[in-house]
N, C-alpha and C positions, 0 to 999 in steps of 0.2 A: 344541710342537704337539699333544701328547697331554693338555694341560690347558686348551686353548683351544676353547670350544664352537662356535666358527665353523666348525671342521672336521667337525662332525657335523650341520650344517644349521641350528643355532641362531644367532639374532641377540641379542647381549648388550649392553645399554646401561646407563648409570647406575652404572658402576664407581667413579666419582669424583664428588664433590660440593663445593660451595664451603663454606668454614668459616662465613662470615658474608656477609650482603648487602653489608657494607662493604668487602670484599676480594675479589679475584679468585683468591686462593689456594685450590686444591683439595685435598682428602684422600681416601684410599681409603675406600670405603663397605663395610660388611659384605656378604657374598655374599647374604644373605636379602634385602637391599634393592635388588639388581640387578633390572633389567627384562629378562626374557627372553621372546623369541618364537620358538617352535619351527617347524622346517621351512620356513624362509624361502628356502632355497636347496639345491642338490644337495650332499649330504655327500660327503666324500672319505675319511672314516675310518669303518669298520664300527661299528655301535653296541655290539655284543658285545665288540669289542676295546677300545673307549672304556671301557665299564663295568668290564672286567677291570683296565684300567690304573688307573682311579680307586680301585678296591678296593686295589690294590698300594700306591698313593700314600697312601691312608688308613691302611693298616697300618704304613707307614714302618719296615719291618724294618731293625734296626741291624746294621751290619757287625761282624765280628770285628776284632780288632786288627790282623790281617794284611791287612784291606782287602776281604774277601769277605763276602758275605751268609751267615749260617748256614743250613745245609741245611734246618732245620725253623723258621726264624725266623718268628713270629707264626702258625705252623700248629699247634703243639702246645699243648693246653690240658689243665689239671688236671681230671680226671674227678670230683674231689670238690667243688671250688669253682668250676670254670669259668674260673679266671684263666689267662692266657697264660703258659706256662712260659718261665722265664728261662735263659739260657745261662751256663754256667760252665765253667772249664777247670782240670784238676788233672792234673799230670805228663804234659802233652802231649795228654791226652784231653778231648774236649768232652762235657758232660753237660747235661741239661735238668732243671730242678727248678721247683716250684711257687713263684711269686714272692710268693704270698699267705702262704706258710709263715712268713715273716720279719716279717709285719706284727704278728701278735700270737701268743702262745703257743698259743691254742686257735683260731685263725683257720681252720686247715685241717690235716688229718692229713698232707697233703703227698704229692707225686708226685715220682718221681725215676727217671731212666733215661738211659743213656748214648746219645749220638747214633749211635754205631756199632750198638748193639743195636737201636735203633729203625729205623734204616736197613735192617738185614737183616730185621726183621719186616715192614716195608712191601714189601721185595722179594719175600719168601715169599708174602705175600697177594697181590701183583701177579701172580706166576707161577701161583698156584692159580687166580685169575680167568682168566688167559691159557689155562691148560690147559682150563678148564671152557668157556670161550667159543670156543676155536679148535678144540675137538673136531670131527673131520671129519664125523661124522653130524649134529652139532648145526649145523654151518656150512651143510650141505646143506639142513637144515630151514629155516634162516633165508633162504637163497638162495631156496628154494622160496617162503617167505612173502613175500619182496620181489617175486618174480615174480608172485604173486598179487595184491599190491597194485598193481603196474603194470597187470595186467589189469583190475582194478577201476577204476583211473584212466582207462584207455583207453575203457572202456565208458561211464563218466560223461561223459567228453569227447564221445563220439559222441552221447550223449543231449542234451547241451547244444547241440551244433551243430544237431541236428534241432529242438529247442525254439526256438532263436534264428531259424531259418529260417521256422518257423510264426509266431512273434512278428512278424516282418517282413511276412508275408503278411496277418496280421490287421490290422496297422497300416495297410497299404495299403487293405485293405477299408474300414477307418474313414474314412480320408481320401477315399476314393471316395464313400462315402455322404454325407460332409459337403458335397463338391463338388456332388453331386446335389441336396442341400438348398439350397445357394447358388444353384444354376441354377433352382431351383423345380420340379425333377423330382419331388421328394418333399417333403412338409411336415415341420415340426419333430417332430410326434408320431410320424410313421414313422420319421424318423431316430433318435430316441431309442429307440424300440422295436427297430429292426433292429440298431443298434450296441450294444445292451445286451449281447447274447450274445458279440459280438466282444471287447468290453472285458473281460467276466468271463473269457473264455478266455485272453486276453492276460495279465491279472493272474495267473491260475493258473499259466501257463507261466513267467512272469517269476519266480514264487516258486520254481518247480522249478529254474530256472536258478540262482537265488541259493543254494538249498540244495545243489545240485550242486557249485558253486564252492567252498562251505565244506567239503563232503566231500573235494574235491581237496586243499585246504590241509591238512586233517587227515592225509590219506594221505601227502602230501609230507613232513610233519613226521615221521611214523612211520618213512618210508623213510630220511630224513636222520639221524634219531637212530640208527637201526640202523647206518647206514654210518659215522657219527662214531664210535660205541662200538667197532666193529670196527677202524677205522683206528687209533684211539688205542692200543688194546691190542696190535694187531700192531706198531705202532711201538715199543713199549716192552716187548716180550717178552723174558724172561729176561736182564734187565740184571745186570751184576756189581756196579754202583754207581748210585746215584741222583745226579742233578744238580739244582741249584736250579730250573732250567727244568722239569724233569719234575715236581718237587714242586708248582710253581705250576700247571701244566696239569692234573695228574691229581688233586690232593688239595685239597679245601675246608678240612678241619682234621682233626686226630687227638686224640682223647681218651685221655689216659694216666692209668691208675689207680695205686694204691700197690702196691708189690711184696708178692707173697703170701708170708706168713711161712713161714720154713724152706725156702723155694725161691728160685730165681733169676727166677721167672716174674713179668713186669709185664703185666697186662691192658691191652690198647689197643683202641680202636675207630676204625677209619679211615672218615672220611666222604668218599667219592670225589666228584670233581667231573664226573663223567660218568655 
């Protein structure tokens, strides 16, 4: 279901084609040769969910031998060469290391970190973000900010309603003038002259309506982003351990560097997905 485009409103044809005109036997065609027509019907799967699943399918994270997907599978990358880090196991512990390190001697200086250590570093950073974002004073400011956005939205909606009412009046005036011309009450020159101001005003108001709707869309995005960010961090505040679901939702990827000499510190850079 999550690989069939029909569920996001697309019609796809031409998945199979005949091998030869001499036979009715068909064979699968490459995806780039399929015929797609978008928005042919109402989707039943949200596009954001579809895109996220396609990304996961493309990554094809490999499971450990115990049958579970590695916690940071396809999410950890070597900071030095950009390669996805490979999972290994030693004495019951899982580690991540640069897969490019074994291609050639000088291919990469290599990155290496235990899964447990990386998990704790991610949790620490998530908790730091939670404490920063969920600060009471900060939350009050954000709530006030969202209230201001709602006030702006309400004011713009009120203006749009007034503009639409005036546009309807102008359109009626233009129609009345046209009927007067049809009935011979005014001539074509008078109709053109009298309706010119009506049409100009209507076009000006229609532009204001269009601009207002665009402003509302921008405001709604700001409000939604703020709410989503707060909801995500509140949901995953102070976890003891990470789950694969949390990693998928919260993290785009993690850049892992080489351990700093004479220390146990490994530099990482988390690229959050929110």
